[in-house]
C-alpha positions as CSV (number, residue, x, y, z in Angstrom):
1,M,90.4,133.0,45.0
2,C,89.8,135.5,47.7
3,F,88.9,139.2,48.3
4,L,91.7,141.7,49.0
5,V,91.0,143.4,52.2
6,L,92.8,146.7,52.8
7,L,93.2,147.4,56.5
8,L,94.5,150.5,58.4
9,G,96.4,148.8,61.3
10,T,98.8,150.0,63.8
11,S,102.2,148.7,65.1
12,I,101.8,146.7,68.2
13,S,105.4,146.6,69.2
14,S,104.6,148.9,72.1
15,Q,101.1,147.5,72.9
16,E,100.8,146.1,76.4
17,S,97.2,145.0,76.5
18,I,94.3,143.9,74.2
19,E,92.5,147.0,75.0
20,E,95.4,149.2,74.0
21,F,95.6,147.2,70.7
22,M,91.9,147.7,70.0
23,D,92.0,151.3,70.8
24,G,94.5,151.7,68.0
25,I,92.2,150.1,65.3
26,A,89.8,152.5,63.7
27,D,87.4,149.7,62.6
28,I,87.0,148.2,66.1
29,S,84.8,149.6,68.9
30,Y,84.4,147.6,72.1
31,E,83.0,147.4,75.6
32,R,84.0,145.0,78.4
33,V,80.8,143.1,79.3
34,K,81.7,140.5,81.8
35,D,84.4,138.0,82.9
36,S,84.3,134.3,82.0
37,K,84.0,131.7,84.7
38,E,87.8,131.3,84.5
39,G,88.2,135.1,85.1
40,H,89.0,136.1,81.5
41,A,87.8,139.4,80.1
42,V,84.9,139.2,77.7
43,Y,84.3,142.1,75.3
44,K,81.5,142.9,72.9
45,L,83.0,144.3,69.7
46,E,81.5,146.1,66.8
47,I,83.7,145.7,63.6
48,T,83.2,147.9,60.7
49,Q,82.8,145.9,57.5
50,P,82.2,146.8,53.8
51,V,78.9,145.7,52.5
52,D,80.8,144.8,49.3
53,H,84.4,143.9,49.9
54,M,85.2,144.5,46.3
55,A,84.0,148.1,46.2
56,K,86.2,150.7,47.6
57,G,84.5,153.5,49.5
58,G,81.1,151.8,49.4
59,P,78.6,151.5,52.3
60,K,79.6,149.9,55.6
61,F,77.9,147.9,58.3
62,S,78.7,146.9,61.8
63,Q,79.5,143.3,62.6
64,R,79.0,142.1,66.2
65,V,81.7,139.9,67.8
66,F,82.3,138.6,71.3
67,L,85.9,138.3,72.3
68,T,87.1,136.2,75.3
69,H,90.7,137.3,75.9
70,V,93.0,134.7,77.5
71,G,96.4,135.9,76.5
72,K,98.4,137.5,73.7
73,K,100.6,134.3,73.4
74,R,97.7,131.8,73.5
75,P,96.0,130.2,70.5
76,T,93.0,131.9,69.0
77,V,89.7,130.2,68.0
78,M,87.3,131.8,65.6
79,S,83.7,130.6,65.9
80,T,82.3,131.1,62.4
81,Q,78.6,131.4,63.3
82,G,75.8,130.7,60.9
83,Y,73.4,133.0,62.6
84,N,73.5,135.5,65.5
85,V,75.9,135.5,68.4
86,R,75.8,135.8,72.2
87,Y,78.5,135.1,74.8
88,R,79.0,131.4,75.1
89,E,81.9,129.1,76.0
90,N,83.5,127.1,73.2
91,E,84.9,123.6,73.8
92,V,87.7,124.1,71.2
93,A,88.8,127.3,72.9
94,M,88.6,125.4,76.3
95,I,90.9,122.5,75.3
96,L,93.4,125.0,73.8
97,D,93.1,127.5,76.7
98,G,92.8,130.0,73.9
99,N,91.3,133.3,73.0
100,H,87.8,133.1,71.4
101,L,86.4,135.3,68.7
102,N,82.6,134.5,68.4
103,I,81.5,136.1,65.1
104,E,78.0,136.9,64.0
105,H,77.2,136.2,60.4
106,R,76.4,139.1,58.1
107,Y,72.6,139.8,57.6
108,F,71.7,138.3,61.0
109,A,70.5,140.0,64.2
110,T,72.4,143.2,64.6
111,S,75.0,142.6,61.8
112,V,72.8,143.9,59.0
113,P,73.5,146.7,56.5
114,E,71.1,149.6,56.5
115,N,70.0,148.7,53.0
116,K,69.6,144.9,53.1
117,D,70.6,144.3,49.5
118,W,70.5,140.5,49.1
119,Q,73.0,140.3,46.4
120,Y,75.8,140.9,49.0
121,L,74.7,137.9,51.1
122,T,77.2,135.5,49.6
123,L,79.8,133.1,50.9
124,E,82.4,135.2,49.2
125,Q,81.3,138.3,51.2
126,A,80.7,136.4,54.4
127,T,84.1,134.8,54.4
128,A,85.8,138.1,53.5
129,D,84.3,139.5,56.7
130,L,86.0,136.6,58.6
131,H,89.3,137.2,56.8
132,K,89.3,140.9,57.8
133,I,88.8,140.0,61.4
134,N,91.6,137.4,61.1
135,V,94.0,139.9,59.6
136,L,93.1,142.5,62.2
137,F,93.7,140.3,65.2
138,K,96.7,138.5,63.9
139,Q,98.5,141.7,64.5
140,Y,98.1,140.9,68.2
141,Y,97.5,137.2,68.5
142,T,100.5,135.5,66.8
143,D,100.1,132.0,68.1
144,K,98.1,129.2,66.4
145,W,94.7,129.9,64.9
146,V,91.7,127.5,64.6
147,S,88.3,128.1,63.1
148,T,85.2,126.2,64.2
149,G,81.4,126.3,63.9
150,I,78.3,124.2,64.5
151,S,75.7,123.3,61.9
152,K,75.4,126.3,59.5
153,G,78.3,127.8,61.3
154,G,80.2,124.6,60.5
155,Q,79.3,125.0,56.8
156,T,80.8,128.6,57.1
157,T,83.9,127.0,58.6
158,I,84.3,124.8,55.5
159,Y,83.8,127.6,53.0
160,Y,86.0,130.0,54.9
161,R,88.8,127.4,54.7
162,Y,88.3,127.1,51.0
163,F,88.5,130.9,50.3
164,Y,91.2,131.6,52.8
165,P,93.2,128.4,53.4
166,E,96.1,130.2,55.1
167,D,94.1,132.1,57.7
168,V,94.0,129.3,60.3
169,D,96.0,126.2,61.1
170,V,93.2,123.8,61.7
171,S,89.4,123.9,60.9
172,I,86.9,122.0,63.0
173,P,83.3,122.0,61.6
174,Y,80.7,120.3,63.8
175,V,77.6,118.6,62.3
176,A,78.1,120.6,59.1
177,P,76.1,119.5,56.0
178,F,77.7,119.9,52.6
179,N,74.7,119.8,50.3
180,Y,75.0,119.1,46.7
181,N,71.8,120.8,45.4
182,M,68.5,122.3,46.6
183,E,67.0,118.8,47.0
184,D,69.8,116.7,48.3
185,K,68.4,113.2,47.9
186,R,70.8,111.7,50.4
187,I,68.4,113.0,53.0
188,Y,65.7,110.8,51.6
189,H,67.9,107.7,51.8
190,F,68.8,108.5,55.4
191,L,65.2,108.9,56.4
192,D,64.2,105.6,54.7
193,T,67.0,103.6,56.4
194,I,67.7,105.1,59.8
195,S,66.9,103.1,62.9
196,T,64.5,100.2,62.5
197,P,61.5,99.5,60.2
198,E,59.3,99.5,63.3
199,C,60.5,102.9,64.5
200,R,60.2,104.5,61.0
201,K,56.6,103.1,60.8
202,K,55.8,104.8,64.1
203,V,57.1,108.1,62.7
204,F,55.0,107.7,59.6
205,N,51.9,106.8,61.6
206,V,52.2,110.1,63.6
207,Q,52.2,112.0,60.3
208,K,49.3,109.9,59.0
209,V,47.1,110.7,62.1
210,L,48.0,114.4,62.1
211,L,47.2,114.8,58.3
212,K,44.0,112.6,58.3
213,K,42.6,114.6,61.2
214,K,43.9,117.9,60.0
215,D,40.6,119.8,60.4
216,K,40.4,118.8,64.0
217,V,44.0,119.7,64.6
218,L,43.6,123.1,63.0
219,D,40.6,123.9,65.2
220,R,42.9,123.4,68.2
221,L,45.9,125.2,66.7
222,Q,43.8,128.3,66.0
223,W,43.6,128.8,69.8
224,Y,47.3,127.9,70.2
225,E,48.1,130.5,67.5
226,K,46.2,133.2,69.3
227,G,47.6,132.3,72.7
228,K,51.1,132.4,71.4
229,D,50.6,135.5,69.2
230,L,51.7,133.6,66.2
231,T,51.1,134.6,62.6
232,F,51.8,132.7,59.4
233,D,51.6,135.2,56.6
234,Y,55.1,134.3,55.3
235,L,53.8,130.8,54.4
236,D,50.4,132.0,53.3
237,G,48.5,130.9,56.3
238,L,48.1,128.4,59.2
239,E,47.2,125.4,57.2
240,T,50.2,125.7,54.9
241,A,52.5,126.1,57.9
242,Y,50.8,123.0,59.5
243,E,51.4,120.8,56.5
244,F,55.1,121.9,56.4
245,A,55.4,121.1,60.1
246,V,54.1,117.6,59.6
247,L,56.4,117.0,56.6
248,E,59.3,118.3,58.7
249,Y,58.6,115.9,61.6
250,P,60.8,112.9,60.5
251,F,63.7,115.2,59.8
252,S,63.4,116.7,63.3
253,V,62.9,113.3,65.0
254,W,66.3,112.2,64.0
255,Q,68.1,115.5,64.0
256,W,67.3,116.1,67.6
257,G,67.4,112.4,68.8
258,T,63.8,111.7,69.7
259,A,63.6,108.3,71.5
260,C,61.6,105.8,69.6
261,E,59.7,104.9,72.8
262,D,58.6,108.6,73.1
263,I,56.7,108.5,69.7
264,P,52.9,108.3,70.4
265,T,51.0,105.3,69.1
266,D,47.5,105.8,70.4
267,K,45.6,107.0,67.3
268,K,42.7,108.1,69.5
269,D,44.9,110.5,71.5
270,L,44.9,113.4,69.1
271,D,46.1,115.9,71.7
272,G,49.0,113.6,72.5
273,H,50.0,113.7,68.8
274,I,49.7,117.5,68.6
275,N,51.7,118.0,71.7
276,H,54.4,115.7,70.4
277,L,54.6,117.6,67.1
278,L,54.9,120.8,69.0
279,D,57.7,119.3,71.1
280,V,59.7,117.8,68.2
281,V,59.2,120.4,65.5
282,G,57.8,123.4,67.3
283,F,54.9,125.1,65.5
284,D,56.4,128.5,66.1
285,F,59.3,127.4,63.8
286,Y,57.0,128.6,61.0
287,D,55.8,131.8,62.7
288,D,56.5,135.0,60.8
289,K,58.9,136.2,63.4
290,T,61.0,133.0,63.1
291,M,60.8,133.0,59.4
292,D,62.0,136.6,59.2
293,F,64.9,135.7,61.5
294,F,65.9,132.7,59.3
295,A,65.2,134.6,56.0
296,A,69.0,135.1,55.4
297,H,69.6,131.5,56.1
298,Y,67.0,130.4,53.6
299,Y,68.4,132.9,51.0
300,Q,71.9,131.3,51.4
301,A,70.5,127.8,51.1
302,S,68.5,128.8,48.0
303,T,71.4,130.5,46.2
304,Q,74.7,128.8,47.1
305,M,74.6,126.2,49.9
306,G,71.8,123.9,48.9
307,Y,69.3,122.3,51.2
308,Y,66.7,119.5,51.4
309,G,63.2,118.9,50.3
310,F,60.2,116.7,51.3
311,K,59.3,113.6,49.4
312,T,55.5,113.7,49.4
313,A,54.4,110.6,47.5
314,K,53.1,108.9,50.8
315,Y,51.2,112.0,51.8
316,D,49.8,113.5,48.6
317,K,46.2,112.5,49.2
318,W,46.2,114.4,52.6
319,L,48.0,117.6,51.4
320,D,45.9,120.5,50.2
321,K,48.3,123.4,50.4
322,V,51.8,122.0,49.8
323,G,52.8,120.9,46.4
324,K,54.7,117.8,45.3
325,N,58.2,117.5,46.8
326,P,58.4,121.1,48.1
327,S,61.7,122.6,49.3
328,A,62.3,123.1,53.1
329,S,63.9,126.4,52.2
330,F,61.8,129.6,52.2
331,P,63.8,132.5,50.8
332,P,62.4,136.0,51.1
333,K,60.0,136.7,48.3
334,D,61.7,140.0,47.5
335,S,65.1,138.3,47.1
336,N,64.7,136.7,43.7
337,A,66.9,133.8,45.0
338,Q,68.3,131.6,42.2
339,F,70.3,128.5,43.0
340,D,73.7,128.0,41.5
341,D,75.8,124.9,42.4
342,S,79.0,126.1,40.8
343,L,80.7,127.0,44.1
344,I,79.6,123.7,45.7
345,Q,81.2,121.8,42.8
346,K,84.5,123.8,43.2
347,V,84.6,123.3,46.9
348,D,83.8,119.7,46.7
349,K,86.8,119.0,44.4
350,W,89.0,121.2,46.6
351,L,88.1,119.3,49.7
352,G,89.0,116.0,48.1
353,K,92.3,117.1,46.7
354,A,93.5,119.9,49.0
355,G,91.2,120.2,52.0
356,N,93.8,119.4,54.6
357,N,93.8,120.0,58.4
358,I,90.1,119.8,58.8
359,L,88.6,117.7,61.6
360,Y,84.9,117.0,60.9
361,I,82.6,116.0,63.9
362,N,79.3,114.4,63.1
363,G,76.6,112.5,64.9
364,L,75.5,109.5,62.8
365,G,72.0,109.6,64.3
366,D,71.5,113.2,63.0
367,T,69.6,113.7,59.8
368,W,72.3,116.2,58.6
369,S,74.9,113.5,58.7
370,A,73.4,112.3,55.5
371,T,75.2,115.1,53.6
372,R,78.3,115.2,55.7
373,V,81.8,115.5,54.2
374,I,83.6,112.2,53.9
375,P,87.3,113.1,53.7
376,S,89.3,111.5,50.8
377,K,92.5,109.6,51.2
378,K,94.3,112.3,49.3
379,V,94.1,114.7,52.3
380,N,95.1,114.4,56.0
381,S,91.7,115.5,57.3
382,K,89.7,113.2,59.4
383,A,86.1,112.6,60.4
384,F,85.0,111.8,63.9
385,N,81.6,110.2,63.6
386,L,79.7,109.6,66.8
387,A,77.4,106.5,66.5
388,G,73.8,107.1,67.4
389,I,74.4,110.7,68.4
390,D,72.2,113.6,67.3
391,H,72.8,117.1,66.1
392,G,73.0,118.6,69.5
393,G,75.1,115.8,71.0
394,A,78.0,115.5,68.5
395,R,80.6,117.2,70.6
396,I,84.2,116.4,71.6
397,K,83.0,115.9,75.2
398,N,80.6,113.2,74.1
399,M,83.2,111.1,72.1
400,T,84.2,107.8,73.5
401,A,87.5,107.7,75.3
402,E,89.2,106.0,72.3
403,M,87.8,108.6,69.9
404,Q,88.8,111.5,72.2
405,E,92.4,110.1,72.3
406,D,92.5,109.9,68.5
407,F,91.1,113.4,68.2
408,K,93.6,114.7,70.7
409,E,96.6,113.1,68.9
410,T,95.4,114.3,65.5
411,L,94.9,117.9,66.6
412,E,98.2,118.0,68.5
413,S,100.0,116.8,65.4
414,M,98.3,119.5,63.3
415,L,98.9,122.3,65.7
416,K,102.3,121.1,67.1
417,R,101.1,121.9,70.6
418,Q,99.4,120.1,73.5
419,V,95.7,119.8,73.9
420,D,93.9,119.3,77.2
421,L,90.7,117.3,76.9
422,E,90.4,116.8,80.6
423,V,88.7,120.2,80.9
424,L,85.8,118.8,78.9
425,N,85.6,115.6,81.0
426,E,85.7,117.6,84.2
427,D,82.9,119.8,82.8
428,K,80.7,116.7,82.5
429,D,80.9,115.9,86.2
């Protein structure tokens, strides 16, 4: 089940450098932008992609990619981003001493068709973009291939493996939710059971203070809004955005590892509660500029990938703008987004029966771990779950020594080559 991608390549038998190779590919333009700290060349690429991989001769767009070139005979790591890209190091590429292709997702940042037709923002089309890049560069890089991604990029990693299981040897999704529907209720169970009853009570009390004193908070936030040049038309105004921010608060507390002792308890200190909300959720998260940036993400969540909602029973008497159990996904109003779980069901069955050579990395303190993939006993894939670790901390470098050793042995067995985790441990010093 995959798109056919027709490529005009070139023989590389006489190619001596990565630049000579790219010069011979019509669909690649590039510029060398810097060297990595190890002295490897870093290139910014523009790769021509069809808007619709199933339509011959249709419109094209340019997809931005950063390539760190280590060597022709080294492994190659594809970072399947969920959003935009910039140059950054990647710990999977580091432990493999490999080349790194960091790929911007279609419809984000600069990788947007001239006519943003939402019907072509699908997982089928996005993974076909990745497949084309894989086929192009496999003409040059012939060693092992690994795909990896974080959060939404980790979700892309999973779906890419489903559509093109032969493209890479191993997939390593980090903190990747696999949601079953638009209101995945496993999130509610997580929020109702994580940590201790005392800490969960503190979280609720913050929301209670902020909602009961909403009028006073909004008076203050109007000045914050002006000072930060924020607008909230996407969500129909400041008050609506504020209610969503308060509902989002528990999710963010656990996603980003807020310490229980840092949660305010003095109900008279309203400014302290406001500042805490701004620190944990970030009110500009609902600003029009941010909403426009994440519009493509919300569209995908609302059509194929699923998401989460807010259980409002405890807050209904204080909410004036937000309805009962609203979604946390806000697709563009002109997109006519309709959710269809048929792909989720297919991929879920495939992961359980044939989803091999996937190494899942999760932080069990992270809200998104509620919807993580749990590998079945029918496949050789493994999950590395870091106890008490949040969304930003669930990385190989933060595993225990025992877990690192298990990860190393498993990856070496799958790739049939050595892996050097010491480069990560050295990086922590």
